ROTORKE-916151 format. One record per residue (C-alpha): x negated, y negated, z negated; residue in one letter. Coordinates in steps of 0.5 Angstrom, whole numbers, padded with zeros to 4 digits. Each point is the difference from the previous one (the first is absolute). Layout:
N
((X Y Z) 'A');
...
***
This chain:
256
((0000 0000 0000) 'M');
((-0003 -0007 0002) 'Q');
((-0001 -0005 -0005) 'N');
((0003 -0007 0001) 'D');
((-0003 -0007 -0002) 'A');
((0005 -0003 -0005) 'T');
((0002 -0007 0000) 'G');
((0005 -0006 0002) 'S');
((-0006 -0002 0005) 'E');
((0002 0005 0005) 'H');
((0006 -0004 0003) 'Q');
((0001 0000 0008) 'F');
((-0001 -0007 0003) 'A');
((0006 -0003 0003) 'A');
((-0004 -0002 0006) 'A');
((0001 0008 0002) 'R');
((0008 -0002 0001) 'D');
((0001 -0001 0008) 'L');
((0005 -0005 0003) 'D');
((0003 0004 0005) 'W');
((0007 -0004 0001) 'P');
((0006 0005 -0002) 'N');
((-0005 0005 -0003) 'C');
((0001 0000 -0008) 'Y');
((-0005 0005 -0002) 'N');
((-0007 0000 0004) 'V');
((-0007 -0001 -0003) 'R');
((-0007 0002 0002) 'D');
((-0003 0006 -0004) 'L');
((-0007 -0004 0000) 'G');
((-0003 -0004 -0006) 'G');
((0002 0005 -0005) 'L');
((-0006 0002 -0005) 'P');
((-0003 0007 0000) 'T');
((-0003 0003 -0006) 'L');
((-0007 0000 0003) 'N');
((0001 -0008 0000) 'K');
((0001 -0001 0008) 'Q');
((0007 -0002 0003) 'T');
((0004 0003 0005) 'T');
((0000 -0002 0007) 'Q');
((0004 -0005 0003) 'W');
((0004 0001 0006) 'R');
((-0001 0007 0000) 'A');
((0007 0003 -0003) 'V');
((0006 -0005 -0001) 'V');
((0007 0003 -0003) 'R');
((0006 -0003 0001) 'G');
((0008 0001 0001) 'D');
((0004 0001 0006) 'I');
((-0002 -0004 0006) 'L');
((0007 -0001 0004) 'N');
((0001 -0006 -0004) 'R');
((-0006 -0004 0003) 'L');
((0001 -0006 0004) 'T');
((-0005 -0001 0006) 'P');
((-0004 -0004 -0005) 'A');
((0000 0005 -0004) 'G');
((-0002 0005 0005) 'E');
((-0006 -0005 0002) 'Q');
((-0002 0000 -0007) 'A');
((-0001 0007 0000) 'L');
((-0004 0001 0007) 'R');
((-0004 -0006 -0002) 'E');
((-0002 0003 -0007) 'Y');
((-0003 0006 0004) 'G');
((0005 0006 -0001) 'I');
((-0001 0005 0006) 'R');
((0003 0006 -0003) 'T');
((0007 0000 -0004) 'V');
((0002 0006 -0004) 'I');
((0008 0001 -0001) 'D');
((0001 0004 -0006) 'L');
((0008 0000 0001) 'R');
((0004 0006 0002) 'G');
((0002 0001 0007) 'A');
((0007 -0002 -0002) 'D');
((-0002 -0007 -0003) 'E');
((-0004 -0001 0006) 'V');
((0006 0001 0005) 'A');
((0004 -0005 -0004) 'D');
((-0005 -0005 -0001) 'E');
((-0006 0001 0005) 'P');
((-0007 -0003 -0002) 'S');
((-0002 -0006 0004) 'L');
((-0006 0003 0002) 'A');
((0004 0006 0003) 'A');
((0005 -0005 0004) 'M');
((-0006 -0004 0002) 'N');
((-0005 0005 0002) 'R');
((-0006 -0003 0003) 'R');
((-0007 0003 0002) 'A');
((-0003 -0004 -0006) 'D');
((0004 0003 -0006) 'I');
((0001 0007 -0001) 'S');
((0006 0002 -0004) 'Y');
((0001 0007 -0003) 'V');
((0006 0003 -0004) 'N');
((-0002 0004 -0006) 'L');
((0006 0001 -0004) 'P');
((-0003 0001 -0007) 'L');
((0006 0004 -0003) 'E');
((0003 0007 0004) 'G');
((0006 0003 0001) 'Y');
((0000 0006 -0005) 'D');
((0006 0000 -0003) 'P');
((-0003 0003 -0007) 'Q');
((-0004 -0005 0000) 'V');
((0005 -0005 0001) 'S');
((0004 0003 -0005) 'A');
((-0006 -0001 -0005) 'L');
((-0001 -0007 0002) 'I');
((0007 -0002 -0001) 'S');
((0000 0003 -0007) 'Q');
((-0006 -0004 -0002) 'A');
((0001 -0004 -0006) 'A');
((-0005 -0005 0001) 'S');
((-0004 -0003 0006) 'R');
((-0007 0003 -0002) 'P');
((0004 0006 0000) 'E');
((0001 -0001 0007) 'V');
((-0007 -0002 0002) 'Y');
((-0002 0007 -0003) 'C');
((0005 0004 0003) 'L');
((-0003 -0003 0007) 'V');
((-0007 0001 -0002) 'L');
((0002 0008 -0001) 'D');
((0004 0001 0005) 'H');
((-0002 -0004 0006) 'Y');
((-0007 0001 0000) 'R');
((-0001 0001 0007) 'A');
((0004 -0006 0002) 'R');
((-0005 -0004 -0005) 'V');
((-0006 0003 0003) 'A');
((0003 -0002 0007) 'A');
((0000 -0007 -0002) 'V');
((-0007 0000 -0003) 'V');
((-0003 0003 0006) 'Q');
((0004 -0005 0005) 'T');
((-0003 -0006 -0004) 'I');
((-0007 0003 0000) 'A');
((0000 0001 0008) 'D');
((0003 -0006 0001) 'A');
((-0003 -0005 0006) 'E');
((-0004 -0006 -0003) 'P');
((0004 -0005 -0003) 'G');
((0005 -0001 -0005) 'G');
((0005 0006 -0002) 'V');
((0007 -0002 -0003) 'L');
((0004 0005 -0004) 'I');
((0007 -0001 -0001) 'H');
((0007 0003 -0002) 'C');
((0006 -0004 -0001) 'H');
((-0001 -0004 -0006) 'A');
((-0008 0001 0000) 'G');
((0001 0002 -0008) 'K');
((0001 0008 -0001) 'D');
((-0003 0004 0006) 'R');
((-0005 -0006 0002) 'T');
((-0002 -0001 -0007) 'G');
((-0002 0008 -0001) 'M');
((-0004 0000 0006) 'I');
((-0003 -0007 -0002) 'A');
((-0002 0003 -0007) 'A');
((-0003 0006 0003) 'L');
((-0005 -0004 0005) 'L');
((-0002 -0005 -0006) 'L');
((-0001 0006 -0005) 'R');
((-0004 0003 0005) 'L');
((-0005 -0006 0000) 'V');
((0000 0000 -0007) 'D');
((0004 -0006 -0001) 'V');
((0002 0000 -0008) 'P');
((0007 0003 -0002) 'A');
((0003 -0006 -0003) 'E');
((-0002 -0004 0007) 'V');
((0004 0005 0004) 'I');
((0006 -0001 -0005) 'A');
((-0001 -0007 0000) 'A');
((0000 0000 0008) 'D');
((0006 0005 0000) 'Y');
((0004 -0005 -0005) 'A');
((-0001 -0006 0004) 'H');
((0006 0003 0005) 'S');
((0004 -0002 -0006) 'Q');
((-0001 -0008 0001) 'A');
((-0001 0001 0008) 'R');
((0007 0003 0000) 'L');
((0004 -0003 -0005) 'W');
((0002 -0006 0004) 'P');
((0003 0004 0006) 'L');
((0004 0005 -0005) 'Y');
((0003 -0006 -0003) 'E');
((0002 -0003 0006) 'Q');
((0003 0006 0003) 'L');
((0004 0001 -0007) 'V');
((0002 -0007 0000) 'R');
((0002 0001 0007) 'A');
((0004 0006 -0001) 'A');
((0004 -0005 -0005) 'G');
((0000 0005 -0006) 'D');
((-0003 -0005 -0005) 'E');
((0001 0006 -0006) 'D');
((-0005 0004 0004) 'Q');
((-0005 -0005 0000) 'V');
((-0004 0002 -0006) 'G');
((0001 0008 0001) 'W');
((-0003 -0001 0007) 'W');
((-0006 -0004 -0002) 'L');
((-0002 0005 -0006) 'K');
((-0007 0001 0001) 'P');
((-0002 0004 0006) 'I');
((-0007 0001 0000) 'A');
((-0004 0000 -0007) 'T');
((-0007 0001 -0002) 'P');
((0002 0006 -0004) 'E');
((0003 0003 0006) 'M');
((-0006 0001 0004) 'M');
((-0004 0002 -0006) 'H');
((0004 0006 -0001) 'T');
((-0001 0002 0007) 'M');
((-0008 -0001 0000) 'L');
((0000 0004 -0007) 'A');
((0004 0005 0003) 'Y');
((-0005 0000 0006) 'L');
((-0006 0001 -0004) 'D');
((0004 0005 -0005) 'A');
((0003 0005 0005) 'Q');
((-0005 -0001 0006) 'H');
((-0006 -0002 -0003) 'G');
((0000 -0007 0003) 'G');
((0001 -0003 0007) 'V');
((-0006 0003 0004) 'E');
((0002 0007 -0003) 'E');
((0007 -0001 0002) 'Y');
((-0002 -0002 0007) 'L');
((-0005 0005 0002) 'I');
((0005 0006 -0003) 'T');
((0006 -0003 0004) 'S');
((-0005 0001 0007) 'G');
((-0004 -0007 0000) 'V');
((-0007 0002 0002) 'K');
((-0006 -0003 -0004) 'A');
((-0002 -0004 0006) 'T');
((0006 -0003 0001) 'T');
((0000 -0003 -0007) 'L');
((-0007 -0002 0001) 'M');
((0003 -0004 0006) 'R');
((0006 -0003 -0004) 'L');
((-0005 -0002 -0005) 'R');
((-0004 -0004 0005) 'R');
((0006 -0003 0003) 'R');
((0002 -0003 -0007) 'L');
((-0007 -0001 -0003) 'S');
((-0003 -0007 0002) 'P');
((-0005 0000 0006) 'T');
***
């Protein structure tokens, strides 16, 4: 189990938030401290929410930021209902890949539906959809030069899980990963409040705006990963990711 640095000094910079008009939860995974006193590479991997709301200015911002690969973690039904902007406007300079993080196993779906907490859902996904997690990690490692954007719908759960695995792989402390995960709470709050109030059900505003991403949720997942799977590297290797792939992934995420 990896030892983590402690202290409130491990806070992510607000500068990691990206202003892509009509996307609410986009940020760079660069600039985060690691246990070996380095920081993660800027513009290597970006995490975000659904792209189909992007304005033309937002799409231009995405391109100007250097994104060359978009990995959509949503299921086929979600993509059909709300196609990713990258899928609708495919161009030679951006590669779009749909890799649903969750499958359609009815037994697993039943377990997830009965889960008592969000961290329990994350742990079920880690246990039962290992090949899918491995495919996402492999695709990031194999991506062409340029930025990689990973996204789902809100950019919080599925995207948060993958982001956590990537950051843990390059020895970002658990509390920093948890803080990055919890930042989705602040980023999504205005959108959720807007949607609830637009629905006209003021009585439900407080319920909908309850905590959706807390540091404790991510700490629970990371502790489970260490206790049950021997840490992120062991988990990925036993899920089918080769050691050479992990080396390439570390190079992508580490400062040059």
